[in-house]
N, C-alpha and C positions, 0 to 999 in steps of 0.2 A: 894812553893813561886811562881813558874812560873804560875801554874794553878790559884792561887789566884789573880795574877796581871791581867791575861786574864779576869777573872770574873769581876774585878773592871772596866776594860776598856769597856767590853760589856755592863755592867750596866750603865756606863756613856753615852755611845752612845745611848742606848735605851731611857734613860731619856731625852737626847737632842732631839731625834726624837719626843718624846711625847710633849716636850715644843714647838717645831716648829709647830707641827700639831695643838696644842692648840692655836697658834697665828694666824692661818689662818682665814680669814673673813668667816662668815657664810652666807653672802648675795650673794655670787656667786664666780665664779672663778676669780682670779686676771687677770688684763689686762696686757698682755705682751708688754713691750716697747722695741723696737730694741736697741741693744747695741750702734749703731751709734748715737742715740739721746743723749747719755750721753757723747759723746766725745766733748770736748770744753765746751762752756757754752750754756745756753738756747737761747742766742742771735744769736748763730750760726745756729739755726734752721730756722730763718727768715733772709734772706740776702736782702740787698738793691741792686736793679738792676740799671744799668746805660744804658741809651738810647742815641744814637748819633742822633743829629738833624742837619739840614741844615737851616741856617738863610738866608733869601733873602730880597733884597730891590730893587725895580725898580725905577730908577731915571728918571722921565719924561723929555723929551726934546720937545721944541716947535720950529719948524723951523723959526719962526718969531723972536726968541730971539738970542742974541749974547753970552749969558752966562746963567748959572743956575739961576732959579728964587729963591727968598728968601725962600719960603716954602719948596722947594726941598733941599736947602742948610741946612735948619734946620733938615730935615729928615736924611740927610747924616751924619751930625754931631752926631745926636743921635745914629745912627747905628754904627758909629765908636766908640762911648763911650761904647756901648754894646760889641763890639768886643774886646776892651781893657780890659773889665772886665771878660768876659767868653769865648772869642773866642779862637779857637785852629787852628793850621795850617795856611796856607796863607790866606790873605784877597784877594779874587778873584774879579777883576773888569773887567767885560765883556762888550765889545763894539759890536754893531750889525755889521754884515758884509756889509749889504746894508742899511745904515742909510738914513733917509729922508734928513738930513743935515749933511754930513760927517764932515765938518769943525767944526760944533757945537759939534758933538759927540767927536771928538778928543780934543777939548778945554774943554769939560765937564770932560773927563777922567783926564786931567791935573789938573783941579780944585780939583777933588776928591782926587787925590794923594797928593796935597798940604794940603788939610784939614786933611788927614790921618797923614801926617808928623807932622803937628801942634798938633795932638792928641797924639803924642808920638809913632807912628807906623813907624818903619824904612822901607825904600824902599825894603830891603831884604824880608820883610814879605808881600809884595804886589805881586800879580801875575796877569799879564795881560792875557786876553783871548778874544775870539770872538765867537759869536753865530749866528746861521742862523735865521734871522728874517723874512724869507719868509712867506707870508700869514698873517702876523700880521698887525693890523691897526696902531699900534704905534711901534716905535723902541727905547725903553728906554735903558739906561745904567743899567746893572744888577750887583749888588754887592752881594757877598755871603761869608759865612764862616761856619765853623763847630763848634758846641757847644754840651754839654752833659747835660743830665737831669737825676736826681735821681728818681728812681721808687720805691715807697714804697711797701713792701710786702702786699699780699692780706690776711688780718687778718680774722680769722673765727669770725662770729658774736657771741656775747655773748648768744643770744637766742638759738644758736645751741649747746651750751656746757652744759652738766649736771654737775653742780658744787656740787650736792649732792652725786655724785658717788665717794666714798672714798675707793674703794676696794683696791687701792694701795696708796702708799705714794709719787707718782710721781706728778710733777707739771702739771698744766693744759696745754693742747696743745696750748692754745693761749698765754701762759706766754712768755713775751719778745717781742711779735709782735708789741704792741703799742709803745714800746720804739724805735724799729727800724723804725716804721712809722714816729714818731716825729723826729728822726735823719735825715731821708730822706728829711723832710720838711725844716730842718734847715741848711742843708749842703749848703754852699755858692758856692763851686766849686766841682760839682760831679766828675770831672776828677781826683780829689785827691784820690778817692776810688781805682784807679788803682795803687796808690803808686809809681808813676813814678817821681813825683816832689821832688827834693832834699830839705831837711830841711835846714833852715838857721843855721849857727853856733850859738851855745848857748853862752850867755853872762854871765860870772861869776862875773861881777862887783858888782851887787846887793848882791849876796850871800857872797862875800868876805867882803863887807861893813857891812852886818848884823853880820857876824862872828866876825869881829873886835869889834863891839859894845858889843857883848855878852862876849867876852874875857875881855873887860875892865869893865864889870859889869854895862854897861849903858843900858837904855831901848831900845828895838829893834823895837817897833811899830813906824810907821810914825807919825810925829807930825801934829796935825790939825791946819789949818789956822784960821784966825779970822772969816771968813765967814762960817766955819764948826762947827756944833754942833750936839749933840745927845740928845735924850729924850726917856725915857721909857714910852711906851704906857700904859694907864690905862683904855683902852676901855673894857678889859675883866679882871675881878678880879677872 
């Protein structure tokens, strides 16, 4: 019985080897894909990069003026709106050490700080500084802050990929890259990729309301208003 069992096992192994050898492609050796490529998902193969940028604005001063001109005020307000949307770290407001009109420069900084406060930026988020304007023809107020930019992965060109190569059952090397590139273009705040911003607490009110409707046997979809309607398109039959 022992010899018969060994014979059956050896026969099964030999048959399995023949089956495996029969499944190999005749067109050439299989392409070896590193094991690391299979860890996670195909999206992990192409990561979205994050680049740190410095945003600057020079607020021009004219010694003949007593306050900022209207066009400069408009540029300052637009810059502050950008900071409120994508800015990180302090809002730096730098005054020249040797300004052409020192009193005007001090007054301009005060104006800018007031504009920032009106834009919802606290004084704790503002940082005063001074820079050496020696050798410059003009001595503007310089505003600056830090922002982040999402960098899309460098996807391989389709013309460089041999889609007819089916020696393995692996996905194409470009698979998932376009998805990552689209995500990089759509991310509103690239700094969120660092995962440092805390999530707002979830609201269970809507879920509880829907569950109560379901328990009472009532319809759960939202009711449409008088101005809402739907129609089935007949453009394609």
